[in-house]
C-alpha positions as CSV (number, residue, x, y, z in Angstrom):
1,X,-31.8,50.8,-5.8
2,X,-28.6,49.7,-3.9
3,X,-28.7,50.2,-0.1
4,X,-25.4,52.3,-0.2
5,X,-27.3,54.7,-2.6
6,X,-30.3,54.8,-0.2
7,X,-28.2,55.6,2.7
8,X,-26.4,58.4,0.8
9,X,-29.5,60.1,-0.3
10,X,-31.1,59.8,3.3
11,X,-27.9,61.2,4.7
12,X,-27.8,64.1,2.2
13,X,-31.5,64.8,2.7
14,X,-31.1,65.1,6.6
15,X,-27.9,67.3,6.2
16,X,-29.4,69.9,3.9
17,X,-33.0,70.0,5.5
18,X,-36.4,69.0,3.8
19,X,-40.0,69.7,3.8
20,X,-42.7,67.1,4.7
21,X,-46.3,67.0,4.6
22,X,-48.3,65.8,7.7
23,X,-51.9,64.5,7.3
24,X,-54.5,64.6,10.0
25,X,-58.0,63.4,9.9
26,X,-60.3,66.3,11.0
27,X,-62.8,65.3,13.8
28,X,-65.9,66.8,15.0
29,X,-66.7,67.6,18.8
30,X,-67.8,64.0,19.3
31,X,-64.4,62.8,18.1
32,X,-65.8,61.4,15.0
33,X,-63.9,61.7,11.6
34,X,-65.6,64.2,9.4
35,X,-64.0,62.9,6.1
36,X,-61.7,65.7,5.8
37,X,-58.1,65.8,6.1
38,X,-55.9,68.8,7.2
39,X,-52.6,68.8,5.5
40,X,-49.7,70.7,7.1
41,X,-46.2,71.3,5.5
42,X,-43.1,71.3,7.9
43,X,-39.6,72.0,7.4
44,X,-37.2,69.7,8.9
45,X,-34.0,71.8,9.3
46,X,-30.6,70.6,8.5
47,X,-28.8,68.2,10.9
48,X,-25.2,69.3,12.1
49,X,-24.2,65.6,12.7
50,X,-25.1,64.6,9.2
51,X,-23.3,67.3,7.7
52,X,-20.3,66.5,9.9
53,X,-20.5,62.9,8.7
54,X,-20.7,63.8,5.0
55,X,-17.6,66.1,5.3
56,X,-15.6,63.4,7.1
57,X,-16.6,60.8,4.4
58,X,-15.7,63.3,1.6
59,X,-12.2,63.8,3.2
60,X,-11.5,60.2,3.7
61,X,-12.3,59.8,-0.1
62,X,-15.2,57.5,0.5
63,X,-18.0,59.7,-0.9
Protein backbone atom coordinates (compact mmCIF):
# COMPACT_ATOMS: atom_id res chain seq x y z
CA UNK A 1 0.00 0.00 0.00
CA UNK A 2 1.30 3.41 -0.94
CA UNK A 3 2.30 5.72 1.93
CA UNK A 4 -0.05 8.49 0.74
CA UNK A 5 -2.97 6.06 0.88
CA UNK A 6 -2.02 4.98 4.40
CA UNK A 7 -1.82 8.59 5.56
CA UNK A 8 -5.15 9.44 3.94
CA UNK A 9 -6.86 6.45 5.58
CA UNK A 10 -5.37 7.29 9.00
CA UNK A 11 -6.47 10.92 8.71
CA UNK A 12 -10.01 9.91 7.69
CA UNK A 13 -10.20 7.44 10.55
CA UNK A 14 -9.15 10.11 13.05
CA UNK A 15 -11.47 12.69 11.50
CA UNK A 16 -14.60 10.54 11.71
CA UNK A 17 -13.90 8.69 14.96
CA UNK A 18 -13.40 4.96 15.46
CA UNK A 19 -13.65 2.14 17.96
CA UNK A 20 -10.73 0.18 19.41
CA UNK A 21 -10.40 -2.86 21.64
CA UNK A 22 -8.07 -2.73 24.63
CA UNK A 23 -6.91 -6.04 26.06
CA UNK A 24 -5.73 -6.41 29.64
CA UNK A 25 -4.48 -9.49 31.45
CA UNK A 26 -6.50 -10.19 34.58
CA UNK A 27 -4.32 -10.66 37.65
CA UNK A 28 -5.12 -12.14 41.04
CA UNK A 29 -4.53 -10.48 44.40
CA UNK A 30 -0.87 -11.60 44.30
CA UNK A 31 -0.43 -9.69 41.02
CA UNK A 32 -0.03 -12.93 39.04
CA UNK A 33 -1.63 -13.52 35.64
CA UNK A 34 -4.74 -15.69 35.81
CA UNK A 35 -4.63 -16.58 32.10
CA UNK A 36 -7.78 -14.56 31.42
CA UNK A 37 -8.00 -11.44 29.31
CA UNK A 38 -10.42 -8.55 29.76
CA UNK A 39 -11.45 -6.90 26.48
CA UNK A 40 -12.80 -3.35 26.63
CA UNK A 41 -14.15 -1.47 23.64
CA UNK A 42 -13.39 2.25 23.52
CA UNK A 43 -14.71 4.88 21.16
CA UNK A 44 -12.21 7.47 19.98
CA UNK A 45 -14.23 10.59 19.07
CA UNK A 46 -13.67 12.61 15.89
CA UNK A 47 -10.78 15.05 15.93
CA UNK A 48 -11.51 18.63 14.85
CA UNK A 49 -7.98 19.24 13.59
CA UNK A 50 -8.17 16.18 11.32
CA UNK A 51 -11.54 17.32 9.98
CA UNK A 52 -10.16 20.80 9.30
CA UNK A 53 -7.16 19.33 7.49
CA UNK A 54 -9.39 17.21 5.23
CA UNK A 55 -11.55 20.22 4.36
CA UNK A 56 -8.49 22.34 3.56
CA UNK A 57 -7.03 19.62 1.32
CA UNK A 58 -10.34 19.15 -0.50
CA UNK A 59 -10.67 22.88 -1.13
CA UNK A 60 -7.12 23.02 -2.46
CA UNK A 61 -7.94 20.19 -4.87
CA UNK A 62 -5.35 17.86 -3.35
CA UNK A 63 -7.71 15.20 -2.02
